[in-house]
VEXMI-356527 format. One line per field, with one value per residue (C-alpha): residue number from 1; residue in one letter; x, y, z. Coordinates in steps of 0.001 Angstrom, whole numbers, plus 524288, in hexadecimal, padded with zeros to 5 digits. Layout:
# VEXMI-356527
i: [NUM/...]
aa: [A/...]
u: [X/...]
v: [Y/...]
w: [Z/...]
END
This chain:
# VEXMI-356527
i: [1/2/3/4/5/6/7/8/9/10/11/12/13/14/15/16/17/18/19/20/21/22/23/24/25/26/27/28/29/30/31/32/33/34/35/36/37/38/39/40/41/42/43/44/45/46/47/48/49/50/51/52/53/54/55/56/57/58/59/60/61/62/63/64/65/66/67/68/69/70/71/72/73/74/75/76/77/78/79/80/81/82/83/84/85/86/87/88/89/90/91/92/93/94/95/96/97/98/99/100/101/102/103/104/105/106/107/108/109/110/111/112/113/114/115/116/117/118/119/120/121/122/123/124/125/126/127/128/129/130/131/132/133/134/135/136/137/138/139/140/141/142/143/144/145/146/147/148/149/150/151/152/153/154/155/156/157/158/159/160/161/162/163/164/165/166/167/168/169/170/171/172/173/174/175/176/177/178/179/180/181/182/183/184/185/186/187/188/189/190/191/192/193/194/195/196/197/198/199/200/201/202/203/204/205/206/207/208/209/210/211/212/213/214/215/216/217/218/219/220/221/222/223/224/225/226/227/228/229/230/231/232/233/234/235/236/237/238/239/240/241/242/243/244/245/246/247/248/249/250/251/252/253/254/255/256/257/258/259/260/261/262/263/264/265/266/267/268/269/270/271/272/273/274/275/276/277/278/279/280/281/282/283/284/285/286/287/288/289/290/291/292/293/294/295/296/297/298/299/300/301/302/303/304/305/306/307/308/309/310/311/312/313/314/315/316/317/318/319/320/321/322/323/324/325/326/327/328/329/330/331/332/333/334/335/336/337/338/339/340/341/342/343/344/345/346/347/348/349/350/351/352/353/354/355/356/357/358/359/360/361/362/363/364/365/366/367/368/369/370/371/372/373/374/375/376/377/378/379/380/381/382/383/384/385/386/387/388/389/390/391/392/393/394/395/396/397/398/399/400/401/402/403/404/405/406/407/408/409/410/411/412/413/414/415/416/417/418/419/420/421/422/423/424/425/426/427/428/429/430/431/432/433/434/435/436/437/438/439/440/441/442/443/444/445/446/447/448/449/450/451/452/453/454/455/456/457/458/459/460/461/462/463/464/465/466/467/468/469/470/471/472/473/474/475/476/477/478/479/480/481/482/483/484/485/486/487/488/489/490/491/492/493/494/495/496/497/498/499/500/501/502/503/504/505/506/507/508/509/510/511/512/513/514/515/516/517/518/519/520/521/522/523/524/525/526/527/528/529/530/531/532/533/534/535/536/537/538/539/540/541/542/543/544/545/546/547/548/549/550/551/552/553/554/555/556/557/558/559/560/561/562/563/564/565/566/567/568/569/570/571/572/573/574/575/576/577/578/579/580/581/582/583/584/585/586/587/588/589/590/591/592/593/594/595/596/597/598/599/600/601/602/603/604/605/606/607/608/609/610/611/612/613/614/615/616/617/618/619/620/621/622/623]
aa: [M/I/P/A/A/E/K/A/P/H/A/F/R/L/M/A/W/L/C/P/A/V/L/C/C/A/S/A/P/L/A/R/T/Q/N/A/G/P/P/G/T/N/K/L/M/F/H/G/G/Q/E/R/L/G/W/N/A/S/E/T/N/L/T/P/A/M/V/S/S/S/A/F/R/P/L/W/N/S/P/A/F/D/S/V/M/I/G/G/R/R/Y/Q/P/H/V/Y/A/S/P/L/Y/V/D/N/L/T/L/S/A/G/P/N/A/G/S/S/F/S/A/I/F/A/A/T/S/N/G/Y/V/Y/A/V/N/A/F/T/A/G/D/V/A/A/G/A/I/L/W/N/K/H/V/C/V/T/A/V/N/P/N/L/D/F/G/L/P/V/G/I/L/S/T/P/A/I/D/L/N/R/Q/P/P/R/L/Y/A/A/C/H/H/Q/T/A/G/W/L/V/F/A/L/N/L/T/N/G/N/V/M/S/G/W/P/V/A/I/N/D/R/A/L/A/P/V/N/R/N/G/P/A/R/F/Q/D/A/S/L/M/S/Q/R/G/A/L/N/L/S/P/D/G/Q/L/L/Y/V/P/F/G/G/Y/S/D/K/A/A/G/W/M/V/A/I/D/T/G/I/P/R/I/A/S/A/F/S/A/A/P/S/T/E/P/E/A/S/G/G/V/W/G/P/G/G/P/A/V/D/A/G/G/L/V/Y/A/T/T/G/N/S/P/D/G/S/E/D/A/R/G/V/W/G/E/S/L/L/V/W/D/R/T/L/K/L/V/G/T/Y/T/P/F/N/Y/C/P/W/D/T/N/D/I/D/L/G/A/N/S/P/I/L/I/P/D/L/V/A/A/A/T/G/T/P/H/L/V/A/F/G/S/K/A/G/S/V/Y/L/V/D/R/D/H/L/P/G/R/L/D/R/R/P/P/C/S/T/D/S/T/T/D/G/S/L/L/P/P/G/P/Q/P/Q/F/G/A/R/G/P/L/Q/V/F/G/P/Y/S/D/V/Y/G/Q/I/D/A/A/K/M/R/S/T/P/A/Y/F/Q/G/A/D/G/A/G/Y/L/F/L/S/G/S/T/K/V/T/A/D/G/P/D/V/T/P/P/S/V/V/R/L/Q/V/V/P/R/R/K/P/G/A/G/W/F/V/P/P/G/S/R/S/A/A/W/L/L/S/P/A/N/M/Q/A/Y/L/S/L/D/A/K/D/D/S/L/R/F/L/N/P/G/S/P/V/V/S/S/N/G/S/E/N/P/I/V/W/V/L/D/A/N/L/L/R/S/Q/P/L/G/A/P/D/A/P/H/P/V/L/H/A/L/D/A/G/S/M/T/P/L/W/R/S/T/P/A/Q/L/N/V/G/G/K/Y/G/T/P/L/I/A/H/G/V/V/F/V/G/T/D/R/I/Q/A/F/G/L/H]
u: [7E913/7F793/7FCEF/80490/80DC3/8127B/8143B/81B7B/8289B/830D5/83BE5/832A1/82F2C/83D41/84249/83CC8/84260/84FD8/8525E/846E9/84FD3/85885/85253/85344/86093/85BC7/85E2D/8542B/84883/84583/83A65/8362E/827CD/81D8F/814E6/80696/7FEA4/7F292/7EA04/7DC3F/7CF98/7D21A/7D903/7DEB8/7E89A/7EC57/7ED5F/7E808/7F2B5/8000F/8079F/7FEFA/7FC69/7EFC0/7EA91/7DD94/7DF54/7D246/7C910/7C04A/7B571/7BC16/7C171/7C5B9/7B9C2/7B056/7B6A6/7B64E/7A7DB/79BE9/79A05/7A4FF/79FF8/79E28/797B7/795F7/79B0B/79C14/796B0/79FB8/7A9E5/7A9BD/7AD71/7B370/7B1DE/7BEB8/7BF9E/7B1CD/7B419/7AF26/7B8F4/7B4B9/7BB51/7C665/7CB15/7D9C0/7DBDC/7D96A/7CDA1/7CFE7/7C799/7C462/7BBDE/7B256/7B446/7AB4A/7A6D9/7A69D/79E63/7932C/7867D/78DC7/795A6/797F5/7961E/7A12E/7A410/7AE1F/7B2E7/7BA27/7C228/7C4B0/7CAF9/7C95A/7D0AB/7C65F/7CB48/7C0D6/7C1FF/7B69D/7B297/7A997/7A1B8/7A749/79C3B/78DD9/78C05/77E26/77772/7844E/786AB/793C7/799B1/793A7/79CDE/79F01/7A661/7AE0C/7B798/7BC3D/7C9D7/7CF2E/7CB2A/7D29C/7D853/7D97C/7E71D/7EA02/7F460/7EA6D/7E478/7E398/7DC81/7D575/7D42D/7DF18/7D914/7DC4D/7E3BD/7EAE4/7E568/7E314/7E775/7DEC4/7E322/7D99C/7E25F/7DFAB/7D3D8/7CC35/7D11D/7D588/7D7D4/7E33A/7E21C/7EA09/7E2AE/7E6CA/7DFCC/7DEBC/7E4DD/7EB32/7F268/7F47F/7ED96/7ED62/7E100/7DD71/7CEF4/7C75D/7C3B4/7B6D7/7B13A/7BA64/7BDC5/7CB79/7D355/7D866/7E575/7E3CF/7E61A/7F4E5/7F9E0/80500/80C98/81A7A/81B33/81713/81FE8/82CA8/830A0/82E61/8334B/83DE0/842BD/842B1/842C9/83733/82AF8/81D45/8176F/80A8D/7FF55/7FA78/8071D/80728/80030/7FBD9/7F7DB/7FEF0/7F6F2/7F8E5/7FEBF/800CD/80BCD/808CF/80518/7FCDD/804DB/809F1/8027D/80A56/80623/80D6F/80E3D/81259/8120D/8097E/81019/81DA4/81D70/81FD7/82850/821FB/81FB6/81C70/81623/81401/80917/80827/7FA49/7FA8F/7FE09/7F9BF/805CE/8102F/81A43/82406/825C4/82EDC/83016/8342B/83E28/843EF/83D68/83857/834DD/8280A/82D60/82AB7/832A4/82DBF/81F14/8183A/80BBB/80851/7FA29/7FE54/806AE/81080/81078/813C3/81937/8169D/822F2/81ECB/827A6/82190/8237B/8206B/82459/82772/8261B/83000/83A33/84010/84975/85796/854DC/85B8B/86640/85E6F/85E6C/85125/849D5/8414C/839AD/836BB/83954/833A8/8359D/8348F/8335D/83207/825A0/82B2D/82EB6/83D3C/8420C/84706/84746/84668/845EC/84702/845F7/8526F/84CF1/84682/84D44/84513/83940/83C06/83D07/830DF/827A5/8275B/823C3/8267F/81D22/8113A/810E9/80FF5/816A0/810E0/81753/816FB/813CB/81FFD/82582/829DA/83759/83C9C/83978/83F82/849CF/84039/833FD/83019/82C5D/8264E/82115/81CFE/81C89/81F42/8192D/8225B/81AF9/82632/82475/82E49/8307C/8397B/83F47/83A77/84518/85033/84C1E/856B3/85702/85E58/85878/85E84/85C29/85829/8622D/86834/85F88/862E5/85FEF/862C6/85613/85D6C/86202/85426/852FA/845B6/843E3/84505/83F1A/84970/84829/84AD4/84020/83D74/83DA5/84B5F/8513B/8561E/850F4/8490E/83BF8/83013/8286D/819D3/812CF/81A7C/8209B/82BA3/83073/83856/8317F/82487/81EB2/81193/809AE/80176/80D69/80E58/80C76/80998/8048B/7FFFE/80359/80432/7FABB/7FF57/7F9A5/7FECA/7FB2E/7F80C/8060D/80B54/81045/80E9E/809A2/80897/7FE00/800CB/7F894/7FDD6/7FDAC/8063C/808A1/808BF/814D2/81EBC/81AC0/80CFE/7FF4B/7F925/7F793/7F7CC/7F719/7FB55/7F5D4/7F5A9/800FF/8043F/811FD/81717/81FDD/82A41/831BC/83E7E/8445A/83FC5/84866/843D5/83802/83A97/84788/84C49/8573E/85E95/8621E/87022/87199/87688/868DB/86363/86D16/8688D/85A6A/85DBC/8661A/8614E/85E2A/854FE/84E81/8486B/83A03/8358A/8293B/82543/81AB3/810E8/804D2/7FDB5/7F0B7/7F11C/7E468/7E2E1/7E7AB/7E790/7E96E/7EC5C/7E9CF/7EA52/7F0A0/7EB42/7E58D/7E39E/7D828/7D889/7D410/7E17C/7E8DF/7DC5D/7D4A2/7DDB8/7D87E/7DFFE/7D84C/7DCF0/7D656/7DA8B/7D79D/7D52D/7DB8A/7E97C/7F104/7F01E/7E143/7D975/7CFD7/7C75D/7C349/7B4E5/7B89C/7C336/7C359/7BE21/7C716/7C647/7C7A6/7CDFB/7CE93/7D844/7DA28/7E73D/7EA8F/7E7B3/7E9D8/7DD82/7D322/7C6E6/7BEAE/7BF1E/7B5D1/7AF0B/7B170/7A402/7A657/7B0DD/7B152/7BD65/7C60B/7D497/7E0C2/7E86D/7DD31/7DC5B/7D03A/7CD7D/7C7E5/7C0BB/7B701/7B3E8/7B266/7BBA5/7BB3F/7C019/7C18B/7BDD1/7B556/7AEAA/7B052/7ABC3/7AA51/7AAC0/7A7D8/79F76/790B5]
v: [852F4/850D7/85DB5/864D8/86AB1/85D30/858B5/8641D/864CC/8710D/86952/86481/87273/8769D/86D51/8747C/8814C/87BCC/87526/87149/86B8C/86373/856C0/858E6/8528C/845EA/83972/83674/82E91/820F6/826D1/834F6/83470/83CA9/834D6/8380D/83DF3/8377A/83072/83500/82E03/822BF/8178D/80F5B/80735/8034F/80F5D/817B7/8176F/81370/819DB/813A8/82057/81BE7/829E5/82F38/83E00/840D5/83D11/84897/841B5/839A8/84196/83CCD/84335/83CA2/82F41/82F5D/83305/82A41/82E78/8257E/81792/80C3F/8105F/8041D/7F699/7F120/7E381/7D8D7/7D4FF/7C768/7BB31/7AF73/7A0C8/79920/78AC2/78A7C/795EE/7A3C3/7AEB1/7BC72/7C804/7CF96/7DCC4/7DD38/7E76A/7F5AD/7FB79/80549/810B8/817F4/823F6/824AE/817C7/815CC/807B0/8015F/7F53B/7F037/7F6DF/8036A/804B0/812EC/81786/81CCF/818A8/81AAC/80CE3/804F2/7F989/7EDAA/7E059/7D409/7C7DD/7C04F/7C602/7D057/7DEBD/7E803/7F5CA/7FB40/807C2/81145/81B44/81A9A/81EAA/81F68/812A1/80B5A/80ACF/80C92/7FF27/7F91D/7F059/7F65D/7EAB1/7DEFE/7D5C4/7C863/7C8A3/7BB98/7AEDB/7AE61/7A3A4/7A299/7A512/7A042/7AACF/7B5DF/7B7E5/7A94A/7A5C7/7AFC1/7B129/7B914/7C131/7CFB9/7D3ED/7E008/7ED87/7EF60/7FB34/803D2/80B3F/815DE/81AA1/80ED4/80E20/80757/80928/7FC80/7F59F/7EC26/7E0DE/7D4A3/7C810/7BA35/7B087/7A2B6/79C92/7A7A4/7ADAC/7BC3C/7C44E/7D305/7D8EB/7E5EA/7E8D1/7F32D/7FC55/80001/7F23C/7E86D/7E0FD/7DB54/7E331/7DCD9/7D5E4/7D3E7/7CD1F/7CBF4/7BF9C/7C0C1/7B428/7AF0C/7AC79/7BA4E/7C0EF/7B99B/7C070/7CE29/7CCD9/7D6E8/7CFEA/7C172/7B693/7B56C/7AD63/7B2C8/7A87F/7A17C/7AB16/7A58A/7AA21/7B7C6/7C2D4/7CE3B/7D6F1/7E390/7EE00/7F016/7FC92/8030A/80A63/818F4/816DB/80AD8/8023F/7F930/7F275/7EE13/7E18A/7DD62/7CFB6/7C9AE/7BBAB/7B4AC/7AE55/7B2B4/7A9A2/7B27A/7BD8F/7CAC4/7D0BE/7DD80/7DBC1/7E65C/7E420/7EB87/7F0E2/7F4A3/7E739/7DEBF/7D6EE/7D604/7E068/7DE49/7D802/7D848/7CD58/7D225/7C71B/7BDB6/7B1DB/7A53F/79F9C/7A205/7AB19/7B8D5/7C2C8/7D0B1/7CF69/7DBDD/7D94D/7E5BC/7E994/7F6D1/7F0E3/7F946/8081D/80EE2/81CA2/826C9/822D0/8148A/80ED5/80372/801D6/7F5B1/7EF99/7E11F/7D6A3/7CD83/7C560/7B867/7B84F/7B959/7C0B6/7CD1C/7CCAE/7C622/7CD4B/7D1FE/7CE52/7D9E3/7D659/7E0B3/7EBE2/7F782/7F505/7FF67/7FBFA/803AF/80195/7F545/7EF6B/7F1D2/7F345/8012C/802D0/7FB7F/7FD7B/7F2D3/7F543/7F367/7E81A/7DFCE/7D30A/7D07B/7D4C2/7CA17/7C05F/7C4BB/7C86C/7D6F9/7DB82/7E8DD/7E4CC/7E4F3/7F3B0/7F97E/8066C/813FC/81E73/82B13/8376E/83F32/847D3/855BF/85434/860AA/85B5B/84DD5/845A8/83A52/83F0D/831C1/827E1/81A7B/8153C/807BF/7FF83/7F1AC/7E6C3/7EAD4/7F7B6/80027/80A5E/80E6A/81A98/81906/82300/81F21/82708/81FE6/81205/80C2F/7FDF6/7F661/7F090/7E2F9/7DEAE/7E353/7E9E9/7E25B/7E19C/7EA8D/7EBCB/7FA6C/801DC/80E3B/8078A/8066B/80CEB/81330/82153/81FDA/828C6/8313D/82BBA/81E11/813DE/80D51/7FF8F/8018E/80B5E/812A1/818A5/80F31/80D1B/812C6/80916/80C1B/7FFE9/7F847/7F286/7F06D/7E27C/7DAC1/7CE89/7CADB/7C011/7BED3/7C435/7CCF1/7D439/7DCB7/7EB16/7F11A/7EC5E/7F8DD/8045C/81222/81CCC/82A93/837D8/845B7/85045/85E7B/86237/858FA/84EDF/840B9/835F4/82742/81FB2/81189/8068A/7FAC3/7F2D1/7F687/7EA28/7E811/7DF6E/7DFAE/7D2DE/7D09C/7D28C/7DB72/7E997/7F6BC/804CF/80B55/80598/8124A/81BEE/82860/82AEC/837C1/83800/8416D/84737/8483A/84889/853E1/85D1F/86210/86AD5/87939/87765/88217/87DEB/888BE/8853F/880AB/87CDD/86FA4/86CC4/86F44/8657E/85BB1/85DED/85BA1/84F8B/84359/83C1D/846E4/848E3/83B53/8392C/82FCF/82AF0/82FA9/82A03/83525/82FCA/8232A/81E0C/81843/81091/8078E/7F97F/7F41F/7E587/7E55A/7F261/7F5A0/801D2/80EFE/81917/827AD/8300F/83EE5/84B57/84FA5/851B3/8530D/848FB/83D4D/83043/8236A/81724/8096A/7FC40/7F269/7E440/7E2A3/7D54C/7D09C/7CC67/7BE41/7BE50/7B911/7C194/7B649/7B206/7B420/7BBDC/7C422/7D1CB/7DCD4/7E7E9/7F56A/80250/80D50/81C00/824D0/8337B/834ED/8414F/83D23/82E98/82B42/8216B/8273D/81B5E/80CBB/802D5/7F8BC/7EA27/7E8F4/7F3B2/7ED02/7DF32/7D695/7D9C6/7D7EE/7DC39/7E8E6/7EFC5/7FE8B/80719/810A3/81E5A/825D2/8311B/82FAB/820D5/81696/809B8/7FCD1/7EFD1/7E3D4/7D963/7E4CB/7F395/7FA76/8093E/812ED/8215F/82CAB/82B88]
w: [831C9/83408/83969/82EEB/838E7/83C85/82E75/8282A/82F37/82DC0/8276F/81CC2/818EF/81A47/80FEF/80420/80927/80BEA/7FEFE/7F672/7EC06/7F4F2/7F0DE/7E24B/7E24E/7E88E/7E0E8/7D667/7DB27/7D63B/7CE67/7CE18/7D164/7D7EE/7E0E3/7DF90/7EA7F/7F021/7E634/7E35A/7E659/7DCF6/7E3F1/7D912/7E09E/7EE5E/7F72C/7EC40/7E200/7DD4D/7E85C/7F307/7FA75/800E0/80185/7FC8B/7FD70/7F6D5/801D7/80520/80C9E/81720/8226F/82FDC/835F5/82C8D/82D30/83C10/83C1B/83B6E/82D51/828D8/8277F/81DF0/8112F/80901/805B1/7F802/7F598/7FA77/7F073/7EA64/7F1CB/7EABE/7EC20/7EC6B/7EFE1/7F525/7FE5E/7FCC9/7FEED/8022F/7FB6B/801D0/7FD00/7FF6B/7F4D6/7F81E/7F0FE/7E5FF/7E17F/7D4D3/7D319/7C7AE/7C0AE/7B501/7B386/7A615/7A8A4/7B0D8/7B4DA/7B86C/7ABD5/7A87E/7B686/7BEE6/7CCD1/7D758/7D9A8/7E3D9/7DEA2/7E706/7E4F2/7ED1E/7F101/7E953/7DC78/7D9DB/7D671/7D930/7D5AA/7E044/7DF76/7E96F/7E9BD/7E636/7D7FE/7D2DB/7D621/7D882/7E724/7ED9F/7EFC3/7E39F/7DBF8/7CE8E/7C8F4/7CDAC/7C722/7CB99/7C5CB/7CA89/7D0F0/7DDB4/7E616/7F4C4/7F9DB/807B8/808F1/8083C/815A9/81827/80BBA/80345/7F492/7EE7F/7E3CC/7E3EE/7F01D/7EB47/7E8C8/7DA17/7D23A/7C9B6/7BD99/7B96D/7AE60/7A5CE/79CFC/7A1F8/7AFEE/7B629/7C313/7C4E8/7CE85/7D173/7D492/7D7D6/7CEF8/7D450/7C827/7C066/7CBF9/7CD33/7C2CC/7C11B/7BB4F/7B542/7B6A8/7AF52/7BA63/7B3F3/7B368/7BA06/7ADA7/7AC16/7A239/795CB/79777/7A60E/7AF70/7B01E/7B6CA/7C094/7C23C/7C2AC/7B422/7B0AE/7BAA3/7B87E/7ABC2/7B110/7BF17/7C20B/7CE58/7CB52/7C9E0/7D2DE/7D35E/7D441/7DD24/7DB8C/7DBF9/7E8E5/7EF5A/7E96E/7F07A/7E811/7F370/7EFE9/7E8F8/7DA5E/7D4EA/7C7A9/7C11F/7BF68/7B121/7B42C/7AB04/7B5AD/7C09B/7CC7F/7D358/7DFCB/7E5A3/7F280/7F734/8010A/80CCD/80861/7FCB3/7F10D/7EC36/7EA8E/7DD2A/7D69E/7C94C/7BF08/7B51A/7A855/7A832/799C5/79471/79FEA/7A3A9/7AE21/7AAF5/7B5F4/7C342/7CEEF/7D8D6/7E63F/7E68C/7DCA1/7E2A3/7DCD1/7EA14/7F13B/7FB94/80050/7F8D9/7F908/7F796/7F316/7FA80/80208/7FEFE/7F998/7EEDB/7E771/7E69F/7D9C1/7D89B/7CE17/7C6E3/7C629/7D0B3/7D824/7E6E5/7EEEA/7FBDE/7FD7D/807DB/80DE2/806CD/80B58/816CB/81286/805F0/80AB1/80061/7F593/7E8AD/7E3FB/7F07B/7F418/80036/80A96/80129/7FA22/7EBA6/7E11A/7D2AC/7C63B/7BE74/7B80F/7C564/7C451/7D24B/7D46C/7E341/7F02B/7FED4/8092E/817FA/81FBB/827E4/81D63/82127/82D6C/82594/81BA3/826BD/82DF3/822C8/8261A/81884/81301/80821/81101/80F8F/801FE/7FE9A/7FCFC/7F48F/7FC43/7F45F/7F159/7FC02/7F922/7F337/7F985/8070A/80674/7FFCB/7FE9D/7F787/7F1CC/7FC2E/7FDC5/80AAE/80F7C/81BCB/8203E/8281C/8331B/8343C/82F76/824BD/81A63/81245/8067B/7FD33/7EFAB/7E902/7EFD7/7F2F5/7FB9E/7F742/7ECE7/7E09A/7E169/7EF7B/7FCE0/805B6/8111B/81D1B/82866/836D2/83695/8346A/830A9/8241E/81ED2/8118A/813B8/81839/826F4/8313D/837C4/8457F/84AC8/84A02/85723/85188/84C3B/855B5/849B3/83D34/83517/82E3C/834FD/83D4C/83CB5/8418A/84BAC/85349/8499F/847CD/83DF0/842F3/83CE9/844FB/83E1D/832DC/83BA3/840C4/8348B/837AB/82A69/81D30/816A1/80DEB/813A6/80F80/80C77/8102F/80E7B/81834/81568/818B2/80E51/817F9/813C9/81CA8/81C17/8233A/8269B/82C23/8335E/83FDF/84B4F/85331/861DA/8604A/85555/84EF9/85418/84E73/858C4/85491/85B5C/85671/84E00/8417F/839AD/83948/831FD/82D17/827C0/81BDB/820B6/8151A/81CA2/82A28/83274/83A60/8478F/8487C/84630/83F26/83648/82D41/825E4/817E7/8169D/824D4/8297C/82E8A/820F7/81B7B/825B0/821C3/8137D/815AA/80E72/81B0D/81F7E/81254/8128C/81574/81FF9/826AB/83414/83CDE/83D61/8445C/84791/84C59/859FF/85A21/84E65/84DF2/84011/83E49/82FAC/828E6/81A98/81511/8198C/81054/8128F/80E38/80ED7/80841/803DE/8108B/81882/82040/81E5D/82307/823BC/82033/823AC/821C7/82C16/828AF/83753/83785/83824/82C22/830AC/831D0/8262C/81EDD/81A92/82839/82B6B/83789/83125/83731/82ED0/82A86/83093/8294B/83121/82EEF/835F9/83616/82F2B/836BA/844AD/84206/8499D/84542/83F36/83BEC/839D3/83410/83C6E/83A2C/833C3/829CA/821A9/81C66/81BFF/81064/80E0B/81551/813B7/80CF4/80B90/80B11/80014/80199/7F6E8/7F7A1/80609/805FE/80B7A/80400/80991/8028E/80A9D/8043B/7FD50/7FCEA/80946/809F6/8154B/81514/819CC/81AD2]
END
């Protein structure tokens, strides 16, 4: 794996000896929370859980050696999901949402009532939700559909991949703590607009009091950043994954706008008494214009204290000084969607002009660092369409609460936690560029370099790593790609002195080591793959057995953002596996092994099997 000697610098170990209590006097964090470690086998939300880690640390069967061998191959396909007839034309299903997983679910209806299954849950653009048997149980074969529910009659939207039905696009959220357990999903109904459903997980039935309608009339009285208009449902994109408050009482539903014709929204739904509890428009806008769409596939992240984190897309040109306009920003709310923190990159003005969204890349909440080793133990990370990656101190968010800061051309003024050395694209310190070349000009839609959420992994030495997928371009604003498409970053707790340093307590050098500027964490480019060329990848996920045998999995749509999915000759997606230690490819699917699905999908790994949603569930594993 990753050599421990390279990841445990002397200065890191020295900190606890020098002054383990130095950081106790730091200013109080926004919320005192302890981020959870890696989730278990159940995958109840996008990237596994509320913090969006994207790490399955309970995988004992899949090792790099086994995945690279001939034993790893396709296992089974479920039946094709349902097509729909609209306007005399038949539309095939597309799974944009990432599949979810639950161990040992006991069904309450149908021919298998009373029996328990491990189940995959999938939702389609045609408005269906499915429970699929993950492993053969008795006479019920793996891949069999356990139940399905058509939750809404969809309509074709020309803004979705050149004309597909818009049913369920976002990844649902599952709550196993309710009785009965339930699955939440948002669907666009052709006449009723956006509806949010709660389904009984044991049989697929809609729960009493649901669905909840989301429309302008319902949102206006509870909007915390208005007045703003929730545009016609055909203009609103509900692509971002759903999330829940830690107690399950609030469901968070994000919205963006198609073709830059709507303000973004975050909506909180009371799950106890089904109703809209609160809302926040990313700009006070009554006009159909882009203003901070929350449309990244990962949706919001939620920490253990209930704070909600989301990134936003571009705002109109000239809105730099406008009050309450929150494009190109990280926004942090309390559980009731009161804004409590912000961060906006220093160079957001050209991003507004050129559609270089921060909101294309959803945030991940990094597990807490050791407080004695850093002044910034609580971190959030995310990327941008420009291919840059940001690390922000959650305890001391740098932005204002009324408006964005003035734009700057000085990269050193950026409020994120910057790497210590100069960045080549700026000639000075600034945000880390991962997929390049850097450009503030965005000539076409296929020039975007990253639309994904990082995945986290922790090595045996305690070092934390982020894996990112994207598209390095041959030219700054062109569509042609070149390696790397997968990189590994290390979360460095603080700036490192030179190798072999010994710093006596009380010396001037010790004071330098303990200065606030050197106690801040940052991201460092640790390794990359030099062979893969992804056209339009989804977010990576990591499987491992604790800190052993980590594998990075990425699903590349294998077509550019501008290419339609509904064309008869649409390219098929490709699933890739890489050794997370050596950053070398282990395996990839052939074009015939996966059917056409959605864009920005993520695979799911459970008990030695890799599940992919396309127009059905398709499984890979060891024979």
